[in-house]
N, C-alpha and C positions, 0 to 999 in steps of 0.2 A: 504494499499499499504506500510505498515511498513516493511513486509517481503521482498518485492521487493527492498526497499530502503536499507535494511540491506545487501542483496546480492549484490547490486551495490557498496555499500561502501566496502564490503569484496573483490570484484574483483578489485577495485581501489587500496585498500591497498596492495593487493597481487602483482599487477602490479608495484606499487611503490617500493616494496622491491626486485623487479627483479625476482620473482618467476614465474614458469611456469604453476603451477596447483592450482586450487582452490577446496577445500574440504569443504562440509557442512554436518551436521548431517541430518539423514533421516527426523526427525521431522521438521527441518527448510525447507527441500526440499518439504515436503508435505504441509506446510503452504504456501510456494511460489507457488506450483501448484494450490492450492485452490484459491489463490489471482489472478493468471493469468487466471484461468478458469472463475472467476467472471468477470474480465475485459473484456475478449473475449465475454462472454455472453451479457454483457452490450453493447459492440460494435456492436454485431449482432442484438440486439434489436433496437439500433439506426439506423442501416443501413435499417432495415425492415420499420421502421417508416418513414425515408426519401423516400423510394421506394414507399410508399403508398401516399405520398403527390402528388398533381397535378404537373406535370412536366412544363407545360406551363401556368404560371400565367400571365395574361395580366393586366397591370397597366396602366390606362388611365390617362393622365395628360392634363388639359386644361389651356392654358395660354391666357389671353386677355390683352389688353393694358389699361383696365380700363379708367381713365380720361386722360391718356397720349395722347398728340397730337403732 
């Protein structure tokens, strides 16, 4: 996530200077694209794993008074 953090820092710096445009070299853009693609693929995998889990898991709890009178 280094490339994404660099981009965030660059946008914040540009905004702080009052500029309206951000420009990044193609190599940085490609690196950020690869990073974002990896993040999105991980998110999709996570969503698929969640979807495969049982939706209605029943948890049974029994409480008794023990020796309480």
